[in-house]
C-alpha positions as CSV (number, residue, x, y, z in Angstrom):
1,S,-34.1,6.2,42.9
2,F,-36.9,8.1,41.2
3,E,-39.9,9.7,42.9
4,E,-41.9,10.7,39.8
5,V,-42.0,9.9,36.1
6,V,-43.6,12.6,33.9
7,F,-44.9,11.5,30.5
8,A,-45.0,13.9,27.5
9,F,-46.6,11.5,25.0
10,R,-48.8,12.8,22.2
11,P,-52.5,12.7,23.2
12,S,-53.4,9.8,21.0
13,I,-54.4,6.1,21.4
14,E,-50.7,5.1,21.1
15,G,-49.6,7.7,23.7
16,E,-52.3,6.6,26.1
17,T,-51.5,2.9,25.6
18,T,-47.8,3.5,26.2
19,A,-48.5,5.6,29.3
20,L,-50.7,2.9,30.8
21,Y,-48.2,0.1,29.9
22,I,-45.3,1.9,31.6
23,K,-47.5,2.8,34.6
24,R,-48.3,-1.0,35.0
25,I,-44.6,-1.8,35.0
26,L,-44.0,0.8,37.7
27,D,-46.9,-0.2,39.9
28,G,-45.7,-1.2,43.4
29,M,-42.5,0.8,43.1
30,N,-43.8,3.9,45.0
31,I,-43.2,6.1,41.9
32,R,-45.7,8.9,41.1
33,V,-46.7,8.7,37.4
34,T,-48.0,11.9,35.8
35,R,-48.6,13.4,32.4
36,L,-48.2,16.9,31.1
37,A,-51.4,19.0,31.3
38,S,-52.9,20.7,28.2
39,G,-51.0,23.6,26.9
40,V,-48.4,21.8,24.8
41,P,-49.8,21.8,21.2
42,I,-50.9,18.5,19.7
43,G,-48.2,17.3,17.4
44,A,-45.6,19.8,18.7
45,D,-42.0,18.7,18.9
46,M,-41.0,19.3,22.5
47,E,-37.8,20.9,21.3
48,Y,-39.8,23.9,20.0
49,V,-42.2,24.4,23.0
50,D,-41.5,27.6,24.8
51,S,-40.5,27.5,28.5
52,L,-43.7,29.2,29.8
53,T,-45.9,26.7,28.1
54,L,-43.8,23.8,29.4
55,E,-43.8,25.3,32.9
56,R,-47.6,25.5,33.0
57,A,-48.0,22.0,31.6
58,L,-45.7,20.6,34.3
59,K,-47.4,22.6,37.0
60,D,-50.9,21.3,36.1
61,R,-49.8,17.8,35.3
62,K,-52.3,15.0,35.9
63,E,-52.0,11.5,37.5
64,V,-52.0,8.6,35.0
65,E,-54.9,6.3,36.0
């Protein structure tokens, strides 16, 4: 079973809507739902993000509300 789901959606209306939709599905399942913090460039392909930037984004991730 999962303890946490971390979203890495683009910071857009579509990304926010998708995050909220999935969070609603997971409500009541005792799963922490977070998103990456700022630091990953807007529009960046996750394949090309360096490890330090990704590490900082994960460390400072925020709860999806």
